[in-house]
N, C-alpha and C positions, 0 to 999 in steps of 0.2 A: 504493499499500500504506499503511495507516494501522495504528497499535499495533505493539507489540513481537511479534517471532517468539517463540512460545512452545515450549519444548523439554521434552519428557518423558525423562528419563535413565534407562536401564535397566543397572544396574553400578555400583558406587561402589568399584571396585577401584582399582589403580594409574591406569589411564588415565581412569576415569570421575571420579576426584578431580582428575585433572589438568585434565579438561574445565572442572569447576566452578570452579576456581582462576582458570584463564585468562579465562574468560568474566567473572568478578568483577574480575579485575585490570585487565583491558583493556576493562572495560565502555564507558568514554567513546570510546576509539579506535575501537571495534567499531561503535558506534553512528554516529559520524561518518563512517566509511567507506561504511557500509551503509544509511545513512539512516533506520534503526530500531534500536531495542536488540534484544539477544537475551537471553532469560531463561528460567532453568530454573524450570517450573512444576510438576512432578511428578518424582518420584524412586523408584526401587526396588532393593532389595538382598538378599541373602540374610539379612543381620543390619542392624538398625537402628543399631548402635554405629558402622558405617563413615561415617554421615553426620555423626558428631561432628567438630566441627573444620572442617568444610567450609562454604563460604559459600552455606548452602541455605535460609535462612530464609523461611519462606513457601510453600515447595515441598510439595505435598501427598505424603503417603506412601502408598505401594503395596506390600502383600504379595506380591502376584503380578505379575511384569511384563506378563504377557501381558494380564491385566485392565487395567493401566495403558495399555498400547498401545491398547487398545479404547475405553477410558472416560475417560482424562484429558483435561482442557482443554488441548490441545496441536496445534500444527501440525506437529511432527516429532518421532519417536522416534529417540533415540540409542541404539544398541545396542552396549554394550562388556561383555557378559556372557561372550562366548567360547563355545568348543564349538558344537555343531550342533544339538542335540535343543531346549533351552528357547529358545535364540537365534532358531532357525527360528520356533517358535511367537510369538515376540514380533515378528519382522519380518512375519510374514503378517498377524497381528492388526493391526498398524500400517496395512498397505497396505489390507486389507479396509475400515478404518475411514475410509479417504481421507487418512492422514497421511503425510509425507514420512519417510524412513527414511536415516539416516546411520550406517553400521556399520564396525568395524574388523575384522570376522571373515573373515579369508582362507580359513579352511578351509571354512567354509560357501559362501562364493562360489565357492571352486575346484570345489565338487561341484554346486551348484544355482544358481549365479550367473546363467546364462541364463534359467532358469525364473523365478527371483524379479524380474529384470528385466522380463520379459513381464507378469507379474502387476501390478507397478508401472506399467507403461506402460498397461495396459489399464485401471487404475482412474485414471490420469491423476496420478500422484504421481512423485516422483523417488526413486531408488535412488541413494545416493552412498557411496563407499567409498574416498577418497584415502588415509585411515589403514591400510588393508589390506595394503598394499605398501610397503617402505622407509619406514616411520613418518614422520619429517618432511620427508622429500624430497618434493616436489610432482610425482611422475612420472605419476601418473594424469592430472592436470590438464594436464600439458605433452602427453601423447600425445593427448588428446581435444580440446585448445584450441590449444595452442602449436605443434604439428606438423599442424594439421588441412590444411593444404594440401600433406601430404607422403604418400607411401606409405611406410611404414615395412617394412624388410627384415629388421631384426634388432633384438633387445632383450636385453641381457645384463648381468649385472653380480654383485656381491657383495650377497646379499640376507638374510643372516643376521649379526647382529653376534657371538654366540655363538661362531659357527665361525670368523670372522675373529679375534676375540681369541686364540682357542686356539692358532690357526696362527701369529699374531703372535708370541705368547709362546713357542712352541716354537722359532721362529727366533732370538729374541734371547736365550733362556736355555740352549738345547740340551735342555731337559728332554722326556720322552717325553709322549706324549697323556695318558695317566691321571693324571700328577701334575698337569699344566697343568689339565685339566678339574676335578679336585678344588678347585684353587684359585680356579677361576671360579666353581664353585657356592658357596664361602664367601663371595665378593665379590659374589654375586647375581648374575653375568652369565650364569649357567647354572642351571636348574632342578634340583630334586631328582632327578628322572628325566628326563635329557638326550636322549633318544632321539630326539624329533621334530626337536631341533634339530641334533645331530651326525650323526645318520642321514640328514640332507637332506630330510626331509618337510617341515620349516616352509618351507624353500626352494621346494620343490616347489609348495606351495599359492600361494606368491607368484608363482612363474614362470607357473602356469596363469592367473591372474588378469590379470598383466601382458601375456601373450600374447594373452588374449581381447580386451583394449584395443587393443593393438599392430596387430593383424591383423583385427579385426572379426569373431571367431569365438568361438563358445561356449566357455568354460572347460574344457579337457579334462586334468583331473588323471590319469586313467587312461593318457594319452599321453605322461607325463613319465617318461623313463629317470632313476633314482634311484641314487645312490651317496653314501655319507657320507665323512667323515673319520676314522673310528676306525681305519683301518689306516695312517694316514700317520705316518711314523717321523722322528725327527731325521736319520736316515742319509739319507733321500729329500730332506729340506729342505736339508741342506748339500750333495748332489750338484746340486740345482736351481740353487743359488747358483753354483755353480762353472761351469754352463753359460749364467749370466747369466739366471737365471729365479726367481721366487718360486712357492710354492704357495699357491693360494687356493681356496676353495669357490666355485663359480660356478653360477648359473643361466643357460642360455642357450637363447634361443628363436630360431628363423630360419624365415622364409618361403622354402622351396626349391620348385623345379618340381614336387617329387614330393610335397607338402604341408607342414605345421608340423612342425618338428624342435624338440623340447623335452626339454632334459636337464640334470641336475643332477649334479655330480661334480667332485672335485678337479681343477684344472687348474694347468699351469705357464704364468705368464704373464710376458712380457718385463720385466726391471728397467727402472725409469725410465719406464715407463707409468703413465696414470692408474690403472688397477685395483691395479697391483702395489704403487703408493704409498699405497694405503687401508689403514690399519693399525687395529689395536684393535677397538672395538666399532662403528666407522664402516660405513655402507653405501655403495654406489655403483651407479648404472646408466647403462649407455651405450646410446645408440640409434643407428642408422643409417637415414637416410631420403633420399628421392629428391632433396629440394632443400635441406634443411638440412645434410645430411651427417652427419658424427659429431658427437653432443652428449653430454656428460657432465655427470652430476648426483651429486653427493657430500654426505653430511649424516649426522646421526644417524637410525639406522633403527629405533629402539626406545626406549622410557622414557616417563615421563609426560608431560614438555613436549612433546618432538617428536610424539608421537602425538596428543596433544590439541591440539596447533596445527594438525596435518591435519585433526581432526574439525571445530575451529572455521572453518576454511577452507571446507568443504563447508556448514556452518551459515550461513557468510556469503552464500554462492552463493544459498542459499535466501531468505535474508532480502531480498536484492536483486532476486529473482524470476527469477534465472538458471538456466535448466535446459538441460542437455545429456543425451542419453540415456546409459543407465549404462554402456554399453560403447562410446560413441561413435558408435554407428549405431543405427537402430530397432531395439527388441529382435525384432520379427518377421523381422528379416534375419540373426539371429544364427545361422548355420548350423554344424553339428559341424564341427569342424576335421579335414581329412583328415590323418592321420598319415604323417609321411615316415618310412620305415624306418629304424633306427638303423645296420643293416648297411652302408647305402649310405653313410654319411658317410665323408668321407676326411679325414685330417690327419696329423700327425706324433704320435709317441709316445716318452714317457720309458720306458724299459725297464729293470728291476733284477732280476738273477738271482743268489743267492747260491748258489754251487757249490762242490765242493771244488777245490782248487787243484793241478789234474794235467793234463797234456798232452791236447789234442783238444778240451777241452770248448768253448772258444770257437769251433770249427770245426763243432761238432755244432749250438751254437745258431744259428750264422750260417746254417748250412745249412738247417735248419728254416724261418728267416725267409725265406731266398733261395727255398724251394720255393714259398712262398705271394707271390712277387714283392715281397718287403720289402726295401729296402736301407737300409744303415746310415750315417748322415750322421756321428756322433761316437761314440767309446767311450772307456771309462775304465775300468780295473782296477785295484785296490789289492792288491799282492803280500803275501803271508804266506808263513809256513813251508809247504813242500810237504805237501799232504795235509790241510791246515786249510781251513775254509770262507773263501771270499773273494766279495767284490760285484764283479760285471760288470755296467756300466752302460753302457746304449745310447741313443742319440737316433736316431729313424728319419727316413727321408724320408717324403713323405706316402703313406699307405696307407689302405686301407678297414678299416672296423671287422671287417668278416667275414672278410678275409685276416689280421688280426691275432689274432682268436679262433681260427682254425684252426691258426695258428702256434703259439699257445700250448698248444693240445692236442696239438700235435705234440712240442713241447718237453717238456712235462709228462710223456710217455711215454717218454723217453730216458733216464730213470734218472740224470741229472747234476744235478738241483736238490735242495738240502737244505732247501728251503722252499718255499711257493708263490712265483711270480714276481710282481712287482710292476709294475703299468702305470698311468701317468697320462697323460691326454690332454695335449696342448700346444695353447695358443689363441694364435695370432699375430695378433691383431687389427689 
């Protein structure tokens, strides 16, 4: 290979600006390690002012990123626009023009990843997306390369820094979700519309891509069970600690005999374990595989520099001429994932019931659980004046999701609850 790797950069927001800065600041180091330079030769953004102050002198400006992807003098197109419509047009135009693609677009990959991988492979170019999952943590590379001699059976972790920051602050300050969210928005850790983050959607996008790479299947966003953190209260965080646990929003993908199980939800994880100790805006991913066993990856999951670092890593592979299929196996072999029914999952549960403090209530709840074959491992009850609401908290032995859903329906019909019951899954990795 001779000459520099020429890059067309679509998007000059936080991540795009970070890519420009890292390539400029690390220019000599990158050239030494890759055997050739990497330079940005074309740029496109919604507004020209975004290029001001960035080390982009000499780069050709394009008003339309799709035209840039088609016509620019470039070897690779980096797409950091986000969203799905325009971004998809940019990526498809680049592939059609015979250019490699590097993207951080987890939402697009979660929906159309297998299709785009097939298009790229048919055209003889690479589709790379290290930055799409867990920001600066090199988990995609680890799965495709470092663990290539392993059958990965489970991949899970904390994939959204906004939610992790909120839960960490709720625990440390005792303040409710709404107050901590408002602070996170002021600090820039949460968007003005935080729904995608706190509702679990962002984690679901990342999990679908992660599962695709881990198990060699087409990403299946529709197969992800999603529950956010909006209903988590300081009460539950306090009880979790009493039992020796901490609440985290997890994305969990498991290869089971019944198919691929994918779920995003708040979960209790044991204190003093790797995931429990990940605080603030940090992310962590854990893999379980046949030969390497348990591997833990932790780092910054978002932000200008970590995400740019992941994109530059992909560009370095292309500069070296190193190509690995997008999802680790030839795209033609990316079969749809068989969905494991969530009802069949078994595990233990944290349950909180707010009831009126009167005789017989515990017996009613216990009876409904017992009717579905669910036994209680531990229980806490905080006494108050007779007739006032009181919290009854239980940890169950392992039970199926189906049995727990049936028990909750029975309990709801008994007239003993003063508000809907709270259920949090417990993950004992």
